[in-house]
C-alpha positions, 0 to 999 in steps of 0.5 A: 728592580732587584737592586731597589729591593736589595737596597730596601732590605739592607736599609731596613736591616740597618735601621732596625738594628739601630733602633733598639731600646737601652739596656736596663743597667744603662738607665737612670733607675738601673744605675741607682739600683746598681749603686745601692746593691754594690754599696751593700755588697762591697761597701761594708754597709748593711741594708738596714743602715742604707737609705733605699734610693728607689 
């Protein structure tokens, strides 16, 4: 009985760790915003000349 409970606990921990949500910077909207801000910061473009993509 202890083995069965132990196996259930371990499998629930493993499945719980795998089902996390995606970080914001890896989503499509996050990538778009990151590109926009990087262009402003490092691309030498001002915010008024760039088209906001979000």
